[in-house]
C-alpha positions, 0 to 999 in steps of 0.5 A: 707276618714272616718269623725272620727274613733275610735279604740276599743281594748282590750285583748281577753276576755276583752269584747270589741265586746260585749261592741260595740254591746250592745251600738249600739242601745244606742248611739245617734250618728250613726256610722259603726262598723268594725272588723279588724278580720273580714275584714281580714278573708274575705281577706285571704279566697279569696287569700287561704291564710288561712281557718279562722280568728284564722289561720291569726296570724300564716301567714308570716310577709310579708302576714300579712303586705300585709293583714293589709295594705289592711285592713286599707286602706279600713277603711281609704276609709270609709265615716262617723263615724267608731268604729274599733274593733281590738287588740293592739297586738297579742300573738303567743306562746310568740312572740308579733306582733302589732295589730296597726302597725305604718305604716298601722295605720297612713293610718287612721291618719287624720280621727283617733280621739280617742283610747278606751282600754276595760280592765278587770281583769285577773280573769274576762278574764279567766272566759270569755275565758272558756265560749268563743264560742267553734267555736273559737280556743283560746290558753290555757293561764294562768293569768301571760300571760294574765297580760303580754298582758295587759300590752303590749297592754296598753303601745302600746295604750299609744304610739299611743295616744302620737304620734297622739295627741289623747286621750286614754280612758280605760273602766274598764268592770268589771264582772257583770257590763256590763251596766255601761260599755256600758254607758261609752262607749256611753258617749265616742262615743258621746263625740268624734263623736259629 
């Protein structure tokens, strides 16, 4: 089992993956970072369920459950400090699927020490998504839908914080202030992984 696990989430475009990548060189404490979507993509390609990670959200509920169990079990078996990059929820044309389902998240219970929500204004998220990698197949969404995603995500994360009795950190990743956000994230890493 991992010594300590931190789950980092954020609405797509909030900047969580960028924040994790930029902070790796600055943190005094070493850790491995794992992206749930990347692990899932490897599994679905082997099983022939999808061609890429953007198709994962359209799998059947049964396949998603099997996939999440395999992914979270793999993380639970890792050694050392681990930062998990994932989503609190996945929106599917108005239907929200938990990115941190209770059964699978409980596989991390012993090592899970904190949750970090990287947030940003809806306007900043829309700006970042417009400049996103063109190889990704993002849904076209308006500000109202992003506001709803942010609310649902924070609600889910608050539940896990209470249920597991672990802290929830919220980092406001404002446009043009990435260095400040990275510095705050490094402080969280060092506090939790000390």
